[in-house]
C-alpha angles and dihedrals in degrees: 000000000000098000091055092048089051089050093054094042092048091053091047093051092044091052089049091052092050094046089051088054091226096139145101130194089270091055093046091055090045090054091049089050092054091046091049090050093054092046091050092052091046091051091050092051093046093046092050092049089054091050115086088209090075098035095115098033107052091097089058094050105039105001092250115163122222094253094057091041091055091049091053090045092060095039106134096244124100124232088242090061091043091054092050092049090045093052093044095053094039091062089037088058091052094043097047092043092056092042092051090051091046092054091045090053102042139035098224129192117237093251095048093045091054092054093047094047089050091049093049092045098054097073089045094052091047090054093051088054099040095050096042107121094224093049090047092050095047091048091050092049090049098047101036123113102346098060106019141359124254091253091051091048092052091047091054092051091048089054090049089049092053090053094048092048090054092045093050091049088052090052090056094044092047090052093053092046091050091052091049087052090048088054092048093046097042121110111275090247111130096218093052096044094047090057091050089050090053090048090049093050092048092045093052092044094050092047092047092054089044093051094046091054102029109024091123095057139145096039140147103276095181137073118211130208114192095187093055093031086228134143117202122194116229123219121251108252108214113195126217134031115332091224090065090060090054088060096044097081091054094045094045092043091054091048093049092051092048088049091050092050092047096049091045090053093043093048090048091054093045093050093050092047088054090051091043092234129153105272112162131047129172141149122283120236117273093251090082090051087052089056090051091054091044092051092048091051094049091047090056091049091050090053089053091049090050091051091051092048091052089053091049090049090057090052095050102048090126092057107065092182092058092045090053092052091048090052090051088055090050091050092051090048090052091049094051092043091054091049093047092048091054091050091046093051091049092051093051085088101084099176131069120217112202118210136158107284129183102230098207092048089053092049093047091053093045095050090048090054091048096045094111092050092048099041093109092047129077106231115199107202123154113197113215126220090229119100098230108192125193135174107252146139101247093211099049097035090051089048091054094047091045089053091049092050091045090052090050091050090048091052088060093060094108096036115101109267095240091052098049110120139168120189120201114192129179118202127181115209119176105302096344136086118212120202113192120197109189132176134185095227129128093287130223125283119245095246091054094048091069093061101031095112096042116114115259092006117131135158088209126082111283090231090071103025133035098191098237099116102079091036090057090046091052091050093049095048095046090047086059090055091255136120134231129198139162136222117194143157127189110259097013104069136248134279121201114200116205113188119193132177113265114232100183142329130205141148120291110262115248115241 
């Protein structure tokens, strides 16, 4: 039968996830939720097979053939034990579902989590006790008829059942709300958020199928007669079309496997973030490949120009002035060739590998490397005590920031040396980090701002600038899931705003 195959396969995959140690508390509770769901469905099917009321309709509900139904009928387990297992794992499903959502949504301390788990567990434990058939029977024998009538006793239990139904529905709703909050509060990294979306969809789907089939549980599944000292087991009344229940194992099985895959991927990402390992790798946009081709083409043209200049030099040996000018051209060609070769070698790496990076450490290293280039410029950069961590490729992200700072320095070429200034500001807003690189140069005209990130566009003469720098920066930042924009006015300078997803932020460790 499909549900039992799903049960075995789920356990096998869960054991694999645990042995691989790719789990967190949230994923452990999610695994227990899936296991509880399968046990609840199995108990319902087995209980119904043992009930003569459903003897001729099990094929309609769950597609169970007579041979399997007879095997379950004579299974050496009483209906009393089945009810207890059913109730236990019904509340376990609700408890673990809410706990998994809680751990996805919040980073709880050990003390606070213990209190919350205990608070959530109390109503669940009470339901297991209140709806236990033996407890129900003993309570009925004690209260009837000395303290209340049979009708009054049933009315009280119906009122309790109404309260527990509402409470269980609130558990499910709270879990969904917490996962939505986890999605809202998650780092704005596409790979992380997509896994949370998959977990949310699976969570909602599993709880929807559970609620459709099992919204009434737990409940009193026995009827007691004190006069006859007899306990009769009541049938499980499933609502809705029987054909829908035949699809539920397939739907729920699919949702559980999607949930398993999602929590495995999410836990893997979380563990590697904690260990600050490389976790995400994907292709860079084709604009960088375009720059590679462009660099290669220009390098070949420069080699051709050098060959022609050497030939001209041999023809002008009697004119020292001309020879000197030709040698200047060769030197400039060599300089440009060396620069292009460096750019080309850097761009040979066509994949970015995102990993947890401490932003201020990266900026410190970058400014130290550019100290010679920035020696005539006052750089205002205030390092925070906060450990601001982002997901970035250190190589490419540094290349983009270096290009932005170099552009700012170049914009100060005609500013008096004592007035040259670059401001670097880091702002944290919600789940984003904003890096502002601002200069007090001549600024950019409004008509040029529209095209500033377009490939091969430049407001400078093409003999000295090819317009690839800001285009590459834009490609790198957007490939990281970030954004880049510019504010500028002619005569007041320019400010480039680089916004990146915030991964975490805490106090600088004391050394």
